[in-house]
C-alpha angles and dihedrals in degrees: 000000000000118000114254116227115226116217111272095018124118124225117263090244093062112111116212116189118239112257130208137194111344095008098291116149121224089251090057091047092050091047090051088050091055090048093047094046093052089046090056090049089049091052090052090050090052091050091050091049095048091049089057098043107057122202107275121242107225097030116249130202090222087065090062093045091053094052093045090052091047091050093051092047094049092047091050092047090049092054095044095043094049094049091044093054091047091051092048091051091050093234125160116204135169092215103129091198093072096076100035113097093185092060091051092050092050092050090044089054092056092047093046095050092046097048095039093046093048092047095048091046093050091046092050091049091050092049091049092051090048090049091050091049091049092049090047090051091048091048091048091052091046091048092048091048092048093048091048091050093049091045091050090053090055095052099065090041097067095028090058090054091048092050089046087057091054092048091052091050097051097080094035104044116358092185093057090043090057091048091049090048091055090052092047089052089054090050090049092053091050096046094049093045095047109095100155120109091211129036135178114274086236092060092044092050091049089054092047091049089057091049090050090050089059091050092047089057087057099042100031113187090355090079121059124179130198128175128205101183115143111228092231090064097053092091093057116107127243132175111278113263090008096118090039090057092052094047093046089052090051092051097045096045100029109036102025099064094041132084093190117079116279122211121206117196120193115194138170134197137178123229137168102323093327142090121223121201119186131188117194128185137177121232133038124340101217109172093016096067111147118261126214091287093048095253127124117261101205118134093242092048092048092054090047091053090052091052091049091053091052095044102041109008108210094344094087132052142183119204132172130197140170117252122236092229091050132275131060142277131209118195123197119193121189131167119258110263098183113108094231092059098044 
């Protein structure tokens, strides 16, 4: 007996596709997979193209034409390829987007602008970072070269004075001249081997002490040295040959022109995030006369100021001033470089 159809029922031969999620059939899901996969491939193509066509400087109209043509071509290929895959798979879908080129072109435009914009922005950022790194490297090389040149100008300055001391001693006291020559040789080895821009105050003071020993052979009782450097500051860093420059200036322009004894006092003090090193001497100042800004104008002091500017910018200073009781004082201020005081 034939089956009787009840109102609203479908015949048993009717095939209804299986549906998932929000009512999407597997054909629609597969079609969406085709469309999404081709969209990903299109985004990769856009990225590849943008990487090989840099942003023009100056901007050219042909650049816009090229990207518009690429957008239209990719959108058209997206539409054709998606529908071709669906046809080859024998799928039937009710998605109206599949056969509408204008919808594909609109979506392709959004994807193109997003991928191209992000790629150009990332490229520009990378180039800016690379340019900054290149400039930083160039500045570092220039700074190192400038510091080396300034440091080299200081070396012959004090070595000449030390050798002059030996020459003056030869006719007067050959034994002391030989002793001084040995000490000058040690100073020469240290100065040539020292390539650092900053050294420990302890190392600098040891070097200066040897230099002063040479000068005391020359001046005898006419030169007296006293240090007031707290031990806890000896591991602070100062520019190499900075203290030596100040002491040399005090010897040459304090002790040399005087017959009466000259005392040189080297002191150090810590302040808020900075180290202060002062060199005081009795007697005249000679080359270290104050200029219009109250700073010494000696050649060694000028070179030292240039080094301070390169090393620390405005964070360091070197000032000189006459003392009320007679003599002169040079004060060097540098920022603390030790980690515990940062």
